[in-house]
ChimeraX commands (.cxc) that place a marker at each C-alpha (Angstrom):
marker #1 position -9.63,-17.34,-8.60 radius 0.5
marker #1 position -6.48,-18.95,-10.01 radius 0.5
marker #1 position -4.30,-21.39,-8.08 radius 0.5
marker #1 position -1.61,-18.88,-7.13 radius 0.5
marker #1 position -4.10,-16.37,-5.75 radius 0.5
marker #1 position -5.77,-19.17,-3.78 radius 0.5
marker #1 position -2.38,-20.12,-2.31 radius 0.5
marker #1 position -1.61,-16.51,-1.39 radius 0.5
marker #1 position -4.99,-15.93,0.23 radius 0.5
marker #1 position -4.67,-19.09,2.34 radius 0.5
marker #1 position -1.06,-18.32,3.30 radius 0.5
marker #1 position -1.99,-14.84,4.51 radius 0.5
marker #1 position -4.76,-16.14,6.77 radius 0.5
marker #1 position -7.59,-17.33,4.54 radius 0.5
marker #1 position -10.70,-15.65,3.18 radius 0.5
marker #1 position -13.00,-16.88,5.96 radius 0.5
marker #1 position -10.86,-15.34,8.71 radius 0.5
marker #1 position -10.32,-12.15,6.71 radius 0.5
marker #1 position -14.05,-11.67,6.27 radius 0.5
marker #1 position -14.48,-11.52,10.05 radius 0.5
marker #1 position -12.64,-8.20,10.23 radius 0.5
marker #1 position -14.06,-4.74,9.54 radius 0.5
marker #1 position -10.94,-2.61,9.77 radius 0.5
marker #1 position -7.28,-2.52,10.70 radius 0.5
marker #1 position -5.53,-0.09,13.04 radius 0.5
marker #1 position -1.79,0.51,12.98 radius 0.5
marker #1 position 0.98,2.83,14.11 radius 0.5
marker #1 position 3.75,3.28,11.57 radius 0.5
marker #1 position 6.95,5.11,10.74 radius 0.5
marker #1 position 7.26,5.96,7.04 radius 0.5
marker #1 position 10.46,7.50,5.70 radius 0.5
marker #1 position 12.77,7.36,2.70 radius 0.5
marker #1 position 14.18,9.35,-0.20 radius 0.5
marker #1 position 10.80,9.95,-1.85 radius 0.5
marker #1 position 9.53,12.11,1.01 radius 0.5
marker #1 position 12.72,14.19,1.03 radius 0.5
marker #1 position 12.42,14.67,-2.72 radius 0.5
marker #1 position 8.84,15.86,-2.30 radius 0.5
marker #1 position 9.76,18.35,0.43 radius 0.5
marker #1 position 8.07,16.33,3.20 radius 0.5
marker #1 position 10.96,14.47,4.90 radius 0.5
marker #1 position 9.46,14.15,8.39 radius 0.5
marker #1 position 5.73,14.26,7.61 radius 0.5
marker #1 position 5.05,10.54,8.17 radius 0.5
marker #1 position 7.68,9.56,10.73 radius 0.5
marker #1 position 5.02,8.77,13.34 radius 0.5
marker #1 position 1.45,8.22,12.17 radius 0.5
marker #1 position -1.54,6.20,13.24 radius 0.5
marker #1 position -4.01,4.86,10.70 radius 0.5
marker #1 position -7.45,3.25,10.64 radius 0.5
marker #1 position -8.38,1.50,7.40 radius 0.5
marker #1 position -11.63,-0.09,6.30 radius 0.5
marker #1 position -11.24,-3.58,4.86 radius 0.5
marker #1 position -14.50,-3.65,2.91 radius 0.5
marker #1 position -14.15,-0.34,1.03 radius 0.5
marker #1 position -11.28,1.95,0.06 radius 0.5
marker #1 position -11.17,4.33,3.00 radius 0.5
marker #1 position -8.33,5.23,5.36 radius 0.5
marker #1 position -7.87,7.78,8.14 radius 0.5
marker #1 position -4.38,9.06,8.96 radius 0.5
marker #1 position -3.72,10.64,12.34 radius 0.5
marker #1 position -0.77,13.06,12.39 radius 0.5
marker #1 position -0.32,13.15,16.14 radius 0.5
marker #1 position 2.45,15.75,16.24 radius 0.5
marker #1 position 0.28,18.20,14.26 radius 0.5
marker #1 position -3.10,17.49,15.93 radius 0.5
marker #1 position -4.53,16.77,12.47 radius 0.5
marker #1 position -6.19,13.86,10.72 radius 0.5
marker #1 position -6.88,13.16,7.06 radius 0.5
marker #1 position -9.72,11.02,5.73 radius 0.5
marker #1 position -9.06,9.42,2.35 radius 0.5
marker #1 position -11.40,7.95,-0.22 radius 0.5
marker #1 position -10.55,7.69,-3.93 radius 0.5
marker #1 position -12.57,10.77,-4.83 radius 0.5
marker #1 position -11.89,13.04,-1.84 radius 0.5
marker #1 position -9.34,13.95,0.85 radius 0.5
marker #1 position -10.50,15.86,3.94 radius 0.5
marker #1 position -8.11,17.34,6.52 radius 0.5
marker #1 position -9.44,18.25,9.99 radius 0.5
marker #1 position -8.13,18.87,13.46 radius 0.5
marker #1 position -8.38,15.87,15.77 radius 0.5
marker #1 position -11.36,17.57,17.42 radius 0.5
marker #1 position -13.16,17.70,14.06 radius 0.5
marker #1 position -12.61,21.29,12.91 radius 0.5
marker #1 position -12.51,21.43,9.10 radius 0.5
marker #1 position -9.17,22.57,7.62 radius 0.5
marker #1 position -9.60,21.81,3.93 radius 0.5
marker #1 position -10.48,19.24,1.30 radius 0.5
marker #1 position -9.64,18.24,-2.26 radius 0.5
marker #1 position -12.12,16.67,-4.64 radius 0.5
marker #1 position -10.85,14.26,-7.32 radius 0.5
marker #1 position -7.38,14.32,-5.73 radius 0.5
marker #1 position -5.72,12.15,-8.38 radius 0.5
marker #1 position -6.30,14.83,-11.00 radius 0.5
marker #1 position -4.01,17.15,-9.01 radius 0.5
marker #1 position -1.01,15.00,-10.05 radius 0.5
marker #1 position -1.44,15.71,-13.76 radius 0.5
marker #1 position 1.91,16.56,-15.33 radius 0.5
marker #1 position 3.90,15.53,-12.24 radius 0.5
marker #1 position 7.33,13.94,-12.42 radius 0.5
marker #1 position 9.40,12.28,-9.69 radius 0.5
marker #1 position 10.84,15.71,-8.77 radius 0.5
marker #1 position 7.57,17.70,-8.55 radius 0.5
marker #1 position 7.05,19.03,-4.98 radius 0.5
marker #1 position 3.92,17.95,-3.12 radius 0.5
marker #1 position 1.48,19.74,-0.86 radius 0.5
marker #1 position -0.24,17.99,2.05 radius 0.5
marker #1 position -3.10,16.73,-0.12 radius 0.5
marker #1 position -0.71,15.11,-2.62 radius 0.5
marker #1 position 1.18,13.46,0.23 radius 0.5
marker #1 position -1.87,12.15,2.05 radius 0.5
marker #1 position -3.62,10.88,-1.08 radius 0.5
marker #1 position -0.56,8.94,-2.24 radius 0.5
marker #1 position 0.30,7.51,1.15 radius 0.5
marker #1 position -3.32,6.61,1.94 radius 0.5
marker #1 position -4.11,4.66,-1.20 radius 0.5
marker #1 position -0.71,2.95,-1.12 radius 0.5
marker #1 position -1.03,1.80,2.51 radius 0.5
marker #1 position -4.61,0.68,1.98 radius 0.5
marker #1 position -3.55,-1.46,-0.98 radius 0.5
marker #1 position -0.61,-2.97,0.90 radius 0.5
marker #1 position -2.66,-3.80,4.00 radius 0.5
marker #1 position -5.55,-5.40,2.11 radius 0.5
marker #1 position -3.57,-7.50,-0.39 radius 0.5
marker #1 position -3.85,-10.30,-1.46 radius 0.5
marker #1 position -7.50,-10.39,-0.32 radius 0.5
marker #1 position -8.15,-7.24,-2.34 radius 0.5
marker #1 position -7.39,-9.14,-5.55 radius 0.5
marker #1 position -10.44,-11.37,-5.03 radius 0.5
marker #1 position -12.80,-8.40,-5.36 radius 0.5
marker #1 position -15.08,-8.18,-8.42 radius 0.5
marker #1 position -13.38,-6.48,-11.35 radius 0.5
marker #1 position -9.84,-7.65,-10.58 radius 0.5
marker #1 position -8.14,-9.92,-13.11 radius 0.5
marker #1 position -5.17,-12.13,-12.22 radius 0.5
marker #1 position -2.77,-14.28,-14.20 radius 0.5
marker #1 position 0.27,-16.31,-13.11 radius 0.5
marker #1 position 3.46,-15.48,-14.99 radius 0.5
marker #1 position 6.70,-17.43,-15.49 radius 0.5
marker #1 position 8.73,-18.17,-12.32 radius 0.5
marker #1 position 11.22,-15.58,-11.07 radius 0.5
marker #1 position 14.52,-16.37,-9.29 radius 0.5
marker #1 position 15.84,-14.04,-6.60 radius 0.5
marker #1 position 17.64,-14.41,-3.26 radius 0.5
marker #1 position 18.24,-18.09,-3.98 radius 0.5
marker #1 position 14.49,-18.73,-4.18 radius 0.5
marker #1 position 11.96,-19.32,-6.92 radius 0.5
marker #1 position 9.05,-16.91,-6.68 radius 0.5
marker #1 position 5.70,-17.17,-8.43 radius 0.5
marker #1 position 4.63,-13.87,-10.04 radius 0.5
marker #1 position 0.96,-12.91,-10.16 radius 0.5
marker #1 position -0.04,-10.24,-12.67 radius 0.5
marker #1 position -2.89,-8.15,-11.27 radius 0.5
marker #1 position -5.10,-5.92,-13.40 radius 0.5
marker #1 position -7.05,-3.35,-11.40 radius 0.5
marker #1 position -10.58,-2.14,-12.12 radius 0.5
marker #1 position -10.98,1.59,-12.58 radius 0.5
marker #1 position -13.00,1.76,-9.35 radius 0.5
marker #1 position -9.97,1.08,-7.10 radius 0.5
marker #1 position -7.18,3.64,-6.67 radius 0.5
marker #1 position -3.76,2.04,-6.96 radius 0.5
marker #1 position -0.28,2.81,-8.24 radius 0.5
marker #1 position -1.17,1.74,-11.77 radius 0.5
marker #1 position -3.61,-0.57,-13.52 radius 0.5
marker #1 position -1.22,-3.54,-14.05 radius 0.5
marker #1 position 1.06,-4.71,-11.24 radius 0.5
marker #1 position 2.95,-7.90,-10.39 radius 0.5
marker #1 position 3.12,-9.54,-6.94 radius 0.5
marker #1 position 5.78,-12.21,-6.35 radius 0.5
marker #1 position 5.00,-14.99,-3.88 radius 0.5
marker #1 position 7.33,-17.55,-2.32 radius 0.5
marker #1 position 6.62,-21.26,-2.32 radius 0.5
marker #1 position 4.93,-20.70,1.05 radius 0.5
marker #1 position 2.46,-18.30,-0.59 radius 0.5
marker #1 position 3.70,-15.21,1.25 radius 0.5
marker #1 position 4.49,-12.01,-0.65 radius 0.5
marker #1 position 8.17,-11.40,-1.34 radius 0.5
marker #1 position 8.07,-8.40,-3.64 radius 0.5
marker #1 position 5.59,-6.21,-5.48 radius 0.5
marker #1 position 6.54,-4.52,-8.78 radius 0.5
marker #1 position 4.74,-1.57,-10.30 radius 0.5
marker #1 position 5.03,1.80,-11.95 radius 0.5
marker #1 position 3.46,4.79,-10.23 radius 0.5
marker #1 position 1.13,6.90,-12.35 radius 0.5
marker #1 position 1.16,9.88,-9.96 radius 0.5
marker #1 position 4.98,9.93,-10.08 radius 0.5
marker #1 position 5.08,10.20,-13.85 radius 0.5
marker #1 position 5.42,6.44,-14.33 radius 0.5
marker #1 position 8.45,5.92,-12.06 radius 0.5
marker #1 position 9.05,2.27,-11.24 radius 0.5
marker #1 position 9.21,0.69,-7.79 radius 0.5
marker #1 position 10.07,-2.68,-6.29 radius 0.5
marker #1 position 8.40,-3.14,-2.91 radius 0.5
marker #1 position 9.94,-5.89,-0.72 radius 0.5
marker #1 position 8.05,-7.40,2.21 radius 0.5
marker #1 position 9.92,-8.68,5.29 radius 0.5
marker #1 position 9.46,-9.72,8.93 radius 0.5
marker #1 position 6.10,-11.46,8.81 radius 0.5
marker #1 position 3.98,-11.51,11.96 radius 0.5
marker #1 position 0.76,-13.36,12.73 radius 0.5
marker #1 position -1.69,-10.59,13.64 radius 0.5
marker #1 position -5.12,-11.87,14.69 radius 0.5
marker #1 position -4.55,-14.83,12.35 radius 0.5
marker #1 position -3.51,-12.68,9.37 radius 0.5
marker #1 position 0.10,-12.79,8.16 radius 0.5
marker #1 position 1.46,-9.25,7.79 radius 0.5
marker #1 position 4.96,-8.06,6.83 radius 0.5
marker #1 position 5.80,-5.37,9.36 radius 0.5
marker #1 position 8.77,-4.12,7.32 radius 0.5
marker #1 position 8.64,-2.92,3.72 radius 0.5
marker #1 position 11.33,-1.32,1.60 radius 0.5
marker #1 position 10.74,0.19,-1.83 radius 0.5
marker #1 position 13.66,0.47,-4.27 radius 0.5
marker #1 position 14.11,1.71,-7.83 radius 0.5
marker #1 position 14.42,-0.97,-10.52 radius 0.5
marker #1 position 16.70,-1.24,-13.52 radius 0.5
marker #1 position 15.74,-2.12,-17.08 radius 0.5
marker #1 position 15.79,-5.84,-16.19 radius 0.5
marker #1 position 13.44,-5.50,-13.18 radius 0.5
marker #1 position 16.35,-5.98,-10.80 radius 0.5
marker #1 position 16.54,-4.04,-7.53 radius 0.5
marker #1 position 18.74,-0.94,-7.40 radius 0.5
marker #1 position 19.78,-0.96,-3.71 radius 0.5
marker #1 position 20.24,2.79,-3.27 radius 0.5
marker #1 position 18.39,4.92,-2.51 radius 0.5
marker #1 position 15.62,3.39,-0.46 radius 0.5
marker #1 position 12.64,5.26,-1.86 radius 0.5
marker #1 position 10.17,4.36,0.89 radius 0.5
marker #1 position 10.71,2.59,4.23 radius 0.5
marker #1 position 7.61,1.39,6.08 radius 0.5
marker #1 position 7.97,0.07,9.64 radius 0.5
marker #1 position 4.83,-1.05,11.43 radius 0.5
marker #1 position 5.19,-0.56,15.18 radius 0.5
marker #1 position 1.72,-1.71,16.26 radius 0.5
marker #1 position -1.11,-3.33,14.31 radius 0.5
marker #1 position -4.41,-5.04,15.03 radius 0.5
marker #1 position -7.39,-6.23,13.03 radius 0.5
marker #1 position -10.79,-5.39,14.48 radius 0.5
marker #1 position -13.79,-7.67,13.99 radius 0.5
marker #1 position -17.06,-6.42,12.59 radius 0.5
marker #1 position -19.75,-5.78,15.18 radius 0.5
marker #1 position -22.43,-8.42,15.24 radius 0.5
marker link #1:1,2 radius 0.2
marker link #1:2,3 radius 0.2
marker link #1:3,4 radius 0.2
marker link #1:4,5 radius 0.2
marker link #1:5,6 radius 0.2
marker link #1:6,7 radius 0.2
marker link #1:7,8 radius 0.2
marker link #1:8,9 radius 0.2
marker link #1:9,10 radius 0.2
marker link #1:10,11 radius 0.2
marker link #1:11,12 radius 0.2
marker link #1:12,13 radius 0.2
marker link #1:13,14 radius 0.2
marker link #1:14,15 radius 0.2
marker link #1:15,16 radius 0.2
marker link #1:16,17 radius 0.2
marker link #1:17,18 radius 0.2
marker link #1:18,19 radius 0.2
marker link #1:19,20 radius 0.2
marker link #1:20,21 radius 0.2
marker link #1:21,22 radius 0.2
marker link #1:22,23 radius 0.2
marker link #1:23,24 radius 0.2
marker link #1:24,25 radius 0.2
marker link #1:25,26 radius 0.2
marker link #1:26,27 radius 0.2
marker link #1:27,28 radius 0.2
marker link #1:28,29 radius 0.2
marker link #1:29,30 radius 0.2
marker link #1:30,31 radius 0.2
marker link #1:31,32 radius 0.2
marker link #1:32,33 radius 0.2
marker link #1:33,34 radius 0.2
marker link #1:34,35 radius 0.2
marker link #1:35,36 radius 0.2
marker link #1:36,37 radius 0.2
marker link #1:37,38 radius 0.2
marker link #1:38,39 radius 0.2
marker link #1:39,40 radius 0.2
marker link #1:40,41 radius 0.2
marker link #1:41,42 radius 0.2
marker link #1:42,43 radius 0.2
marker link #1:43,44 radius 0.2
marker link #1:44,45 radius 0.2
marker link #1:45,46 radius 0.2
marker link #1:46,47 radius 0.2
marker link #1:47,48 radius 0.2
marker link #1:48,49 radius 0.2
marker link #1:49,50 radius 0.2
marker link #1:50,51 radius 0.2
marker link #1:51,52 radius 0.2
marker link #1:52,53 radius 0.2
marker link #1:53,54 radius 0.2
marker link #1:54,55 radius 0.2
marker link #1:55,56 radius 0.2
marker link #1:56,57 radius 0.2
marker link #1:57,58 radius 0.2
marker link #1:58,59 radius 0.2
marker link #1:59,60 radius 0.2
marker link #1:60,61 radius 0.2
marker link #1:61,62 radius 0.2
marker link #1:62,63 radius 0.2
marker link #1:63,64 radius 0.2
marker link #1:64,65 radius 0.2
marker link #1:65,66 radius 0.2
marker link #1:66,67 radius 0.2
marker link #1:67,68 radius 0.2
marker link #1:68,69 radius 0.2
marker link #1:69,70 radius 0.2
marker link #1:70,71 radius 0.2
marker link #1:71,72 radius 0.2
marker link #1:72,73 radius 0.2
marker link #1:73,74 radius 0.2
marker link #1:74,75 radius 0.2
marker link #1:75,76 radius 0.2
marker link #1:76,77 radius 0.2
marker link #1:77,78 radius 0.2
marker link #1:78,79 radius 0.2
marker link #1:79,80 radius 0.2
marker link #1:80,81 radius 0.2
marker link #1:81,82 radius 0.2
marker link #1:82,83 radius 0.2
marker link #1:83,84 radius 0.2
marker link #1:84,85 radius 0.2
marker link #1:85,86 radius 0.2
marker link #1:86,87 radius 0.2
marker link #1:87,88 radius 0.2
marker link #1:88,89 radius 0.2
marker link #1:89,90 radius 0.2
marker link #1:90,91 radius 0.2
marker link #1:91,92 radius 0.2
marker link #1:92,93 radius 0.2
marker link #1:93,94 radius 0.2
marker link #1:94,95 radius 0.2
marker link #1:95,96 radius 0.2
marker link #1:96,97 radius 0.2
marker link #1:97,98 radius 0.2
marker link #1:98,99 radius 0.2
marker link #1:99,100 radius 0.2
marker link #1:100,101 radius 0.2
marker link #1:101,102 radius 0.2
marker link #1:102,103 radius 0.2
marker link #1:103,104 radius 0.2
marker link #1:104,105 radius 0.2
marker link #1:105,106 radius 0.2
marker link #1:106,107 radius 0.2
marker link #1:107,108 radius 0.2
marker link #1:108,109 radius 0.2
marker link #1:109,110 radius 0.2
marker link #1:110,111 radius 0.2
marker link #1:111,112 radius 0.2
marker link #1:112,113 radius 0.2
marker link #1:113,114 radius 0.2
marker link #1:114,115 radius 0.2
marker link #1:115,116 radius 0.2
marker link #1:116,117 radius 0.2
marker link #1:117,118 radius 0.2
marker link #1:118,119 radius 0.2
marker link #1:119,120 radius 0.2
marker link #1:120,121 radius 0.2
marker link #1:121,122 radius 0.2
marker link #1:122,123 radius 0.2
marker link #1:123,124 radius 0.2
marker link #1:124,125 radius 0.2
marker link #1:125,126 radius 0.2
marker link #1:126,127 radius 0.2
marker link #1:127,128 radius 0.2
marker link #1:128,129 radius 0.2
marker link #1:129,130 radius 0.2
marker link #1:130,131 radius 0.2
marker link #1:131,132 radius 0.2
marker link #1:132,133 radius 0.2
marker link #1:133,134 radius 0.2
marker link #1:134,135 radius 0.2
marker link #1:135,136 radius 0.2
marker link #1:136,137 radius 0.2
marker link #1:137,138 radius 0.2
marker link #1:138,139 radius 0.2
marker link #1:139,140 radius 0.2
marker link #1:140,141 radius 0.2
marker link #1:141,142 radius 0.2
marker link #1:142,143 radius 0.2
marker link #1:143,144 radius 0.2
marker link #1:144,145 radius 0.2
marker link #1:145,146 radius 0.2
marker link #1:146,147 radius 0.2
marker link #1:147,148 radius 0.2
marker link #1:148,149 radius 0.2
marker link #1:149,150 radius 0.2
marker link #1:150,151 radius 0.2
marker link #1:151,152 radius 0.2
marker link #1:152,153 radius 0.2
marker link #1:153,154 radius 0.2
marker link #1:154,155 radius 0.2
marker link #1:155,156 radius 0.2
marker link #1:156,157 radius 0.2
marker link #1:157,158 radius 0.2
marker link #1:158,159 radius 0.2
marker link #1:159,160 radius 0.2
marker link #1:160,161 radius 0.2
marker link #1:161,162 radius 0.2
marker link #1:162,163 radius 0.2
marker link #1:163,164 radius 0.2
marker link #1:164,165 radius 0.2
marker link #1:165,166 radius 0.2
marker link #1:166,167 radius 0.2
marker link #1:167,168 radius 0.2
marker link #1:168,169 radius 0.2
marker link #1:169,170 radius 0.2
marker link #1:170,171 radius 0.2
marker link #1:171,172 radius 0.2
marker link #1:172,173 radius 0.2
marker link #1:173,174 radius 0.2
marker link #1:174,175 radius 0.2
marker link #1:175,176 radius 0.2
marker link #1:176,177 radius 0.2
marker link #1:177,178 radius 0.2
marker link #1:178,179 radius 0.2
marker link #1:179,180 radius 0.2
marker link #1:180,181 radius 0.2
marker link #1:181,182 radius 0.2
marker link #1:182,183 radius 0.2
marker link #1:183,184 radius 0.2
marker link #1:184,185 radius 0.2
marker link #1:185,186 radius 0.2
marker link #1:186,187 radius 0.2
marker link #1:187,188 radius 0.2
marker link #1:188,189 radius 0.2
marker link #1:189,190 radius 0.2
marker link #1:190,191 radius 0.2
marker link #1:191,192 radius 0.2
marker link #1:192,193 radius 0.2
marker link #1:193,194 radius 0.2
marker link #1:194,195 radius 0.2
marker link #1:195,196 radius 0.2
marker link #1:196,197 radius 0.2
marker link #1:197,198 radius 0.2
marker link #1:198,199 radius 0.2
marker link #1:199,200 radius 0.2
marker link #1:200,201 radius 0.2
marker link #1:201,202 radius 0.2
marker link #1:202,203 radius 0.2
marker link #1:203,204 radius 0.2
marker link #1:204,205 radius 0.2
marker link #1:205,206 radius 0.2
marker link #1:206,207 radius 0.2
marker link #1:207,208 radius 0.2
marker link #1:208,209 radius 0.2
marker link #1:209,210 radius 0.2
marker link #1:210,211 radius 0.2
marker link #1:211,212 radius 0.2
marker link #1:212,213 radius 0.2
marker link #1:213,214 radius 0.2
marker link #1:214,215 radius 0.2
marker link #1:215,216 radius 0.2
marker link #1:216,217 radius 0.2
marker link #1:217,218 radius 0.2
marker link #1:218,219 radius 0.2
marker link #1:219,220 radius 0.2
marker link #1:220,221 radius 0.2
marker link #1:221,222 radius 0.2
marker link #1:222,223 radius 0.2
marker link #1:223,224 radius 0.2
marker link #1:224,225 radius 0.2
marker link #1:225,226 radius 0.2
marker link #1:226,227 radius 0.2
marker link #1:227,228 radius 0.2
marker link #1:228,229 radius 0.2
marker link #1:229,230 radius 0.2
marker link #1:230,231 radius 0.2
marker link #1:231,232 radius 0.2
marker link #1:232,233 radius 0.2
marker link #1:233,234 radius 0.2
marker link #1:234,235 radius 0.2
marker link #1:235,236 radius 0.2
marker link #1:236,237 radius 0.2
marker link #1:237,238 radius 0.2
marker link #1:238,239 radius 0.2
marker link #1:239,240 radius 0.2
marker link #1:240,241 radius 0.2
marker link #1:241,242 radius 0.2
view
């Protein structure tokens, strides 16, 4: 683990504390121009999620529709809240082949994308310590009157993410400021994900507000439109049973 990743892990609560928890539960509102573009403007305005912290698995509860979706990288299952099977998609990432930013989505597209994205956001930077991840500190970046330390992250094929190489920018305090990536399932569209409003949740530092913007050719934020807005209303980490 390089020095920057060590700093980030400690700043976000530390590996020892993180390892105590089995999963995270949260209630969120997720909106923005992306969902309107995909024909799903209100689909995620009020959702509840349960995410495993030790493997890539997330359950989304769509309360207004009495449905839930269970995500893993190789399968999405949609059921009623009482457990009645409604449908599934195997190898869901393959269903994005040939997509562009403007391609409409069905429910499986929506829930796969949102599930892997949220799981990645909620488990970082601890996720980057997993076997198979490679990290490298890049040259300092100046923004908002601060100097941020960029960490290049290379994903293993076993973890579903936006793309294989991403860059997380940390402040001098070790907390995430922004996250830059392209999105394979959106035809390689770029995104700049800014993290705000940190809260101490069970000893883990979590940004409860995120905003994702387009970027220009110089990796600068384009302020309009807001592609994705994530607002966490409630969140708690749950310890593993002993």
